N, C-alpha and C positions, 0 to 999 in steps of 0.2 A: 210348691210348699218347700221350706228350705227349714234345714235343719242342721246346727251348730251342736257338735258334742266334744268332749273329751275321752277317750277310753283310757281306763287305767290300764296297768302294764299286761297281767292276765289274760283282758277281755282284747286286746290289743294284738297278742300272740295268738290266740284265737281267731281272732279277725284275718291275720294273716294265714294262718293253715287254710280258713277257708277258701280266701281268696286263692290260693296258690292250686288246692285242689276242685275248686270249680269252674279253672280255666277261663275266668275270667279277671282283666287285667284293670280296669276301670271300679274304683272305691264304691262309687255310687251305683252299679249295675251289683256289684257285690250286696248291695243292703237291698236291692231291687228284689234281688233273688230270694234272697233269707225271708224277705216279708211276703212274697208269693208262695215259698213252700209254707210256709205260718199259715198266712190264709189257707190255703188250702187243706192243711191238716186241721184248723179250726172248722172248716165247712164240712169235714169228713166227719170229725167229732160231733156234728150238730144231727148228722144221719144216724147214727150209731151210738145211740147213750146206752149201756147196760149199766143198771143200777145194782151192784151185789155187795154184800158185806167185806171188809176189807181182806177176811182169811179165805173166803171165796173166790176171791180175786187173782191172790196171791198164789192157790192151789192151780188155778186156771192158768196162770201165768205158766208155772212150771210145767203144767201137762201140757201147754203149747209148746213150750220150750224143747222139752224132750221128744216131742213129734216133729221137729223143726218147721213148726207155724207160727204163723204170728196170733197172738192172743185174737184178732178177729177174724182169723181164718179159722182157729181152733172152735171159737162158739159160733160162728155160722156152723160149721161141721156138725156141732151137738145140736145146735136149734132145728136145723134141716133134718137130722134123723129122729130128733122126738118128733117131730111134724108129720113125717113120714109113718112113723109108729103109731102116732095117732089116727092118723087116716084110715092105715090098716085096719087099726082095732074098731074105728068105726063102720068100715066096710064090713065085718065078720057081723057085728052087731045088727045092721042093716038087713043081711043074709038071713041071720038068724029068727029075726021079726016076720 
């Protein structure tokens, strides 16, 4: 596939910074790298969709940041703790019956 484009001044500067920091010299390789990273991000997002109200999402982001975690790490931790708690409660209920 052939792609021809012209970047504006701001995007050109951003491209140069990415190129310098990625350690890649060829423009085509930089574009391939960026496409690969974005593709991977999209694939991950397909696996981890969490639908929360905006306010809840923002609160979770703040809580994750204060704990030096990503939002995904924080939500995973909360989810696993809730599942463990539920399983423990189920075990108590079954023991009582």
